[in-house]
MDAnalysis code that builds the backbone (N, CA, C; Angstrom):
import MDAnalysis as mda
import numpy as np

u = mda.Universe.empty(330, n_residues=110, atom_resindex=np.repeat(np.arange(110), 3), trajectory=True)
u.add_TopologyAttr("name", ["N", "CA", "C"] * 110)
u.add_TopologyAttr("resid", np.arange(1, 111))
u.add_TopologyAttr("resname", ["MET", "CYS", "GLN", "SER", "HIS", "ASP", "CYS", "ARG", "ASP", "GLN", "LEU", "ASP", "LYS", "PHE", "HIS", "TYR", "ALA", "ASN", "PRO", "ALA", "LEU", "LYS", "VAL", "THR", "LEU", "PHE", "ALA", "ILE", "PRO", "GLY", "TYR", "MET", "THR", "PRO", "GLU", "LEU", "ALA", "GLU", "TRP", "CYS", "ARG", "ALA", "ASN", "SER", "SER", "TRP", "VAL", "GLU", "LEU", "ALA", "VAL", "HIS", "GLY", "VAL", "PHE", "HIS", "SER", "SER", "ASN", "TYR", "GLU", "CYS", "GLU", "LYS", "MET", "THR", "TYR", "LYS", "GLU", "PHE", "ASP", "THR", "ALA", "ILE", "HIS", "ASN", "LEU", "GLN", "PRO", "MET", "ILE", "ASP", "THR", "TYR", "PHE", "VAL", "ARG", "VAL", "SER", "ARG", "HIS", "ARG", "VAL", "GLY", "ARG", "SER", "PRO", "MET", "ILE", "SER", "MET", "GLY", "GLY", "LEU", "LYS", "ASN", "MET", "ALA", "GLY", "GLY"])
u.atoms.positions = np.array([
    [-53.703, -76.742, 6.073],
    [-54.048, -77.671, 7.115],
    [-55.322, -78.396, 6.703],
    [-55.309, -79.698, 6.848],
    [-56.489, -80.507, 6.558],
    [-56.355, -81.797, 7.365],
    [-57.287, -82.701, 7.198],
    [-57.264, -83.911, 8.014],
    [-56.005, -84.749, 7.818],
    [-55.383, -84.682, 6.641],
    [-54.170, -85.475, 6.418],
    [-52.897, -84.724, 6.821],
    [-53.018, -83.442, 7.091],
    [-51.871, -82.635, 7.526],
    [-52.272, -81.816, 8.738],
    [-52.515, -82.488, 9.836],
    [-52.963, -81.842, 11.066],
    [-51.729, -81.427, 11.875],
    [-51.478, -80.150, 11.942],
    [-50.273, -79.643, 12.610],
    [-50.595, -78.955, 13.937],
    [-51.757, -79.234, 14.512],
    [-52.157, -78.545, 15.743],
    [-51.172, -78.739, 16.887],
    [-50.645, -79.953, 17.073],
    [-49.696, -80.183, 18.170],
    [-48.464, -79.302, 18.035],
    [-47.927, -79.231, 16.821],
    [-46.729, -78.412, 16.601],
    [-47.051, -76.927, 16.788],
    [-48.188, -76.509, 16.294],
    [-48.570, -75.108, 16.457],
    [-48.759, -74.747, 17.924],
    [-49.378, -75.637, 18.682],
    [-49.529, -75.397, 20.122],
    [-48.170, -75.239, 20.802],
    [-47.211, -76.066, 20.425],
    [-45.860, -75.970, 21.004],
    [-45.204, -74.640, 20.647],
    [-45.312, -74.246, 19.379],
    [-44.746, -72.960, 18.959],
    [-45.410, -71.799, 19.698],
    [-46.731, -71.865, 19.823],
    [-47.451, -70.781, 20.497],
    [-47.115, -70.738, 21.984],
    [-46.946, -71.878, 22.592],
    [-46.547, -71.926, 24.007],
    [-45.162, -71.299, 24.176],
    [-44.249, -71.614, 23.259],
    [-42.886, -71.066, 23.331],
    [-42.870, -69.568, 23.027],
    [-43.790, -69.105, 22.166],
    [-43.853, -67.695, 21.796],
    [-45.317, -67.266, 21.738],
    [-45.857, -66.795, 22.865],
    [-47.274, -66.425, 22.909],
    [-47.665, -65.322, 21.921],
    [-46.698, -64.605, 21.374],
    [-46.995, -63.554, 20.397],
    [-47.175, -64.120, 18.980],
    [-46.963, -65.422, 18.808],
    [-47.076, -66.058, 17.497],
    [-48.485, -65.896, 16.934],
    [-48.554, -65.520, 15.657],
    [-49.824, -65.475, 14.917],
    [-49.575, -66.150, 13.585],
    [-50.511, -66.986, 13.152],
    [-50.329, -67.732, 11.909],
    [-51.568, -67.627, 11.022],
    [-51.314, -67.664, 9.724],
    [-52.370, -67.822, 8.726],
    [-52.128, -69.173, 8.082],
    [-53.078, -70.062, 8.229],
    [-52.970, -71.404, 7.670],
    [-53.749, -71.466, 6.364],
    [-53.049, -71.779, 5.293],
    [-53.711, -71.943, 4.007],
    [-54.239, -73.369, 3.973],
    [-55.547, -73.496, 4.139],
    [-56.184, -74.790, 4.342],
    [-57.086, -75.146, 3.158],
    [-57.373, -76.419, 3.041],
    [-58.182, -76.962, 1.957],
    [-59.594, -77.217, 2.498],
    [-60.560, -76.353, 2.169],
    [-61.891, -76.502, 2.754],
    [-62.528, -77.863, 2.507],
    [-62.269, -78.481, 1.362],
    [-62.862, -79.778, 1.048],
    [-62.376, -80.900, 1.950],
    [-61.271, -80.668, 2.646],
    [-60.716, -81.689, 3.541],
    [-60.721, -81.266, 5.001],
    [-61.307, -80.132, 5.312],
    [-61.377, -79.691, 6.702],
    [-62.434, -80.487, 7.447],
    [-62.101, -80.907, 8.646],
    [-63.095, -81.550, 9.489],
    [-63.670, -80.494, 10.422],
    [-64.874, -80.696, 10.919],
    [-65.427, -79.739, 11.885],
    [-64.521, -79.570, 13.107],
    [-63.872, -80.647, 13.534],
    [-62.973, -80.572, 14.690],
    [-61.810, -79.613, 14.420],
    [-61.181, -79.714, 13.243],
    [-60.079, -78.812, 12.908],
    [-60.563, -77.367, 12.818],
    [-61.706, -77.181, 12.177],
    [-62.251, -75.830, 12.034],
    [-62.581, -75.226, 13.398],
    [-63.157, -76.015, 14.285],
    [-63.487, -75.523, 15.634],
    [-62.230, -75.201, 16.439],
    [-61.180, -76.018, 16.275],
    [-59.915, -75.721, 16.962],
    [-59.383, -74.369, 16.509],
    [-59.460, -74.116, 15.211],
    [-58.992, -72.829, 14.688],
    [-59.833, -71.680, 15.231],
    [-61.137, -71.889, 15.316],
    [-61.996, -70.835, 15.862],
    [-61.686, -70.606, 17.341],
    [-61.462, -71.674, 18.086],
    [-61.143, -71.544, 19.509],
    [-59.821, -70.815, 19.730],
    [-58.951, -70.858, 18.735],
    [-57.643, -70.202, 18.829],
    [-57.548, -69.000, 17.886],
    [-58.679, -68.391, 17.596],
    [-58.725, -67.320, 16.592],
    [-57.930, -66.076, 16.977],
    [-57.505, -65.973, 18.220],
    [-56.672, -64.827, 18.600],
    [-55.285, -64.928, 17.975],
    [-54.896, -66.141, 17.550],
    [-53.572, -66.303, 16.934],
    [-53.558, -67.201, 15.700],
    [-54.698, -67.802, 15.348],
    [-54.788, -68.680, 14.177],
    [-55.900, -68.167, 13.264],
    [-55.606, -68.060, 11.965],
    [-56.647, -67.768, 10.989],
    [-56.494, -68.717, 9.816],
    [-57.623, -69.018, 9.164],
    [-57.643, -69.924, 8.015],
    [-57.849, -69.138, 6.737],
    [-57.098, -69.502, 5.702],
    [-57.273, -68.927, 4.370],
    [-57.493, -70.073, 3.382],
    [-58.341, -69.844, 2.401],
    [-58.669, -70.871, 1.415],
    [-57.458, -71.189, 0.537],
    [-57.182, -72.482, 0.393],
    [-56.080, -72.961, -0.456],
    [-56.637, -74.009, -1.412],
    [-57.346, -73.549, -2.421],
    [-57.979, -74.473, -3.345],
    [-59.303, -74.977, -2.797],
    [-59.879, -75.920, -3.472],
    [-61.155, -76.494, -3.058],
    [-60.914, -77.882, -2.477],
    [-60.371, -78.773, -3.306],
    [-60.010, -80.121, -2.867],
    [-58.530, -80.392, -3.086],
    [-57.840, -79.464, -3.707],
    [-56.409, -79.543, -4.002],
    [-56.064, -80.843, -4.729],
    [-56.838, -81.118, -5.767],
    [-56.577, -82.313, -6.571],
    [-55.267, -82.200, -7.345],
    [-54.819, -80.983, -7.582],
    [-53.506, -80.736, -8.186],
    [-53.071, -79.335, -7.786],
    [-51.828, -79.007, -8.061],
    [-51.343, -77.665, -7.756],
    [-51.974, -76.616, -8.659],
    [-52.629, -77.056, -9.712],
    [-53.225, -76.138, -10.679],
    [-54.749, -76.218, -10.679],
    [-55.297, -76.765, -9.614],
    [-56.735, -76.985, -9.520],
    [-57.533, -75.727, -9.884],
    [-57.253, -74.622, -9.246],
    [-58.043, -73.405, -9.477],
    [-57.628, -72.677, -10.744],
    [-56.375, -72.792, -11.108],
    [-55.897, -72.112, -12.309],
    [-56.644, -72.579, -13.550],
    [-57.001, -73.854, -13.572],
    [-57.648, -74.431, -14.745],
    [-59.170, -74.265, -14.730],
    [-59.710, -73.741, -13.633],
    [-61.157, -73.576, -13.521],
    [-61.590, -72.209, -14.028],
    [-62.773, -72.188, -14.622],
    [-63.403, -70.906, -14.918],
    [-64.025, -70.407, -13.617],
    [-64.427, -69.158, -13.581],
    [-65.090, -68.641, -12.390],
    [-66.348, -69.448, -12.081],
    [-67.097, -69.814, -13.100],
    [-68.324, -70.596, -12.895],
    [-68.007, -71.975, -12.318],
    [-66.986, -72.641, -12.839],
    [-66.595, -73.953, -12.310],
    [-66.162, -73.843, -10.850],
    [-65.414, -72.788, -10.541],
    [-64.980, -72.595, -9.156],
    [-66.185, -72.354, -8.252],
    [-67.089, -71.477, -8.672],
    [-68.283, -71.206, -7.874],
    [-69.094, -72.469, -7.633],
    [-69.233, -73.316, -8.658],
    [-69.968, -74.567, -8.521],
    [-69.264, -75.502, -7.538],
    [-67.947, -75.626, -7.670],
    [-67.186, -76.536, -6.802],
    [-67.222, -76.093, -5.345],
    [-67.234, -74.791, -5.129],
    [-67.123, -74.292, -3.759],
    [-68.483, -74.040, -3.102],
    [-69.556, -74.120, -3.875],
    [-70.891, -73.808, -3.378],
    [-71.229, -74.543, -2.071],
    [-71.028, -75.842, -2.023],
    [-71.375, -76.610, -0.822],
    [-70.455, -76.328, 0.351],
    [-69.274, -75.796, 0.060],
    [-68.324, -75.472, 1.132],
    [-68.498, -74.047, 1.647],
    [-69.321, -73.260, 0.986],
    [-69.451, -71.843, 1.331],
    [-69.831, -71.594, 2.789],
    [-70.770, -72.354, 3.381],
    [-71.082, -72.101, 4.790],
    [-69.849, -72.264, 5.706],
    [-69.029, -73.295, 5.457],
    [-67.829, -73.479, 6.266],
    [-66.849, -72.327, 6.036],
    [-66.686, -71.942, 4.784],
    [-65.755, -70.856, 4.464],
    [-66.217, -69.559, 5.109],
    [-67.494, -69.267, 5.010],
    [-68.016, -68.040, 5.603],
    [-67.865, -68.026, 7.122],
    [-67.937, -69.192, 7.741],
    [-67.862, -69.283, 9.196],
    [-66.435, -69.275, 9.719],
    [-65.534, -69.994, 9.062],
    [-64.210, -70.231, 9.634],
    [-63.042, -69.550, 8.917],
    [-63.185, -69.224, 7.643],
    [-62.050, -68.725, 6.862],
    [-62.050, -67.207, 6.784],
    [-60.862, -66.650, 6.598],
    [-60.709, -65.202, 6.463],
    [-60.621, -64.838, 4.992],
    [-60.874, -63.586, 4.711],
    [-60.648, -63.075, 3.359],
    [-59.182, -62.719, 3.251],
    [-58.581, -63.070, 2.143],
    [-57.154, -62.817, 1.947],
    [-56.983, -61.863, 0.778],
    [-56.259, -60.807, 1.006],
    [-56.040, -59.849, -0.076],
    [-54.811, -60.239, -0.886],
    [-54.742, -59.743, -2.091],
    [-53.593, -60.053, -2.940],
    [-52.312, -59.493, -2.356],
    [-52.416, -58.506, -1.491],
    [-51.228, -57.929, -0.869],
    [-50.576, -58.913, 0.094],
    [-51.340, -59.889, 0.558],
    [-50.804, -60.882, 1.480],
    [-50.279, -62.109, 0.767],
    [-50.849, -62.466, -0.371],
    [-50.448, -63.712, -1.026],
    [-49.839, -63.522, -2.401],
    [-49.787, -62.316, -2.914],
    [-49.212, -62.094, -4.234],
    [-50.270, -62.113, -5.324],
    [-49.845, -61.805, -6.530],
    [-50.789, -61.625, -7.632],
    [-51.277, -62.925, -8.268],
    [-50.447, -63.935, -8.434],
    [-50.852, -65.143, -9.164],
    [-52.095, -65.815, -8.588],
    [-52.173, -66.073, -7.266],
    [-53.395, -66.702, -6.755],
    [-54.621, -65.830, -6.954],
    [-54.438, -64.511, -6.912],
    [-55.566, -63.624, -7.086],
    [-56.084, -63.647, -8.520],
    [-55.214, -63.883, -9.476],
    [-55.664, -64.000, -10.861],
    [-56.556, -65.227, -10.984],
    [-56.138, -66.334, -10.362],
    [-56.920, -67.565, -10.424],
    [-58.260, -67.421, -9.731],
    [-58.282, -66.728, -8.574],
    [-59.501, -66.681, -7.788],
    [-60.017, -65.264, -7.580],
    [-59.472, -64.291, -8.308],
    [-59.856, -62.899, -8.138],
    [-61.331, -62.656, -8.362],
    [-61.850, -61.716, -7.606],
    [-63.231, -61.326, -7.781],
    [-64.228, -62.252, -7.109],
    [-63.782, -63.317, -6.509],
    [-64.708, -64.239, -5.865],
    [-65.000, -63.783, -4.449],
    [-66.094, -64.227, -3.921],
    [-66.537, -63.805, -2.593],
    [-65.478, -64.100, -1.521],
    [-64.713, -65.181, -1.682],
    [-63.758, -65.601, -0.663],
    [-62.504, -64.727, -0.628],
    [-62.262, -64.011, -1.686],
    [-61.029, -63.231, -1.786],
    [-61.353, -61.755, -1.843],
    [-60.538, -60.960, -1.182],
    [-60.709, -59.516, -1.253],
    [-60.094, -59.028, -2.552],
    [-60.826, -58.270, -3.302],
    [-60.376, -57.786, -4.608],
    [-59.194, -56.846, -4.554],
    [-59.341, -55.620, -4.347],
    [-58.380, -54.553, -4.428],
    [-57.037, -54.860, -4.038],
])
């Protein structure tokens, strides 16, 4: 979810139809607006945000980065990530993304 893919209306409809609905949105921190982030926080009982790249310039954005390059790219976004995003374990998303971003503060290792 980001400013160009704002699905809040659809999510609200799904949640209204099924109040037990819980979602993890893989969002792009570089494109998150404060309004979107606040909406997610206001609905944190059923919505959580997970990091999906930095700016998502390509599908291989993080794969091609070294840990240092990733840390540099994400440094300015860290306050937003720490405030609004959840830590995602490899058990939830599989091994490949964890190889790309493993060991970083945003991702749970084990």
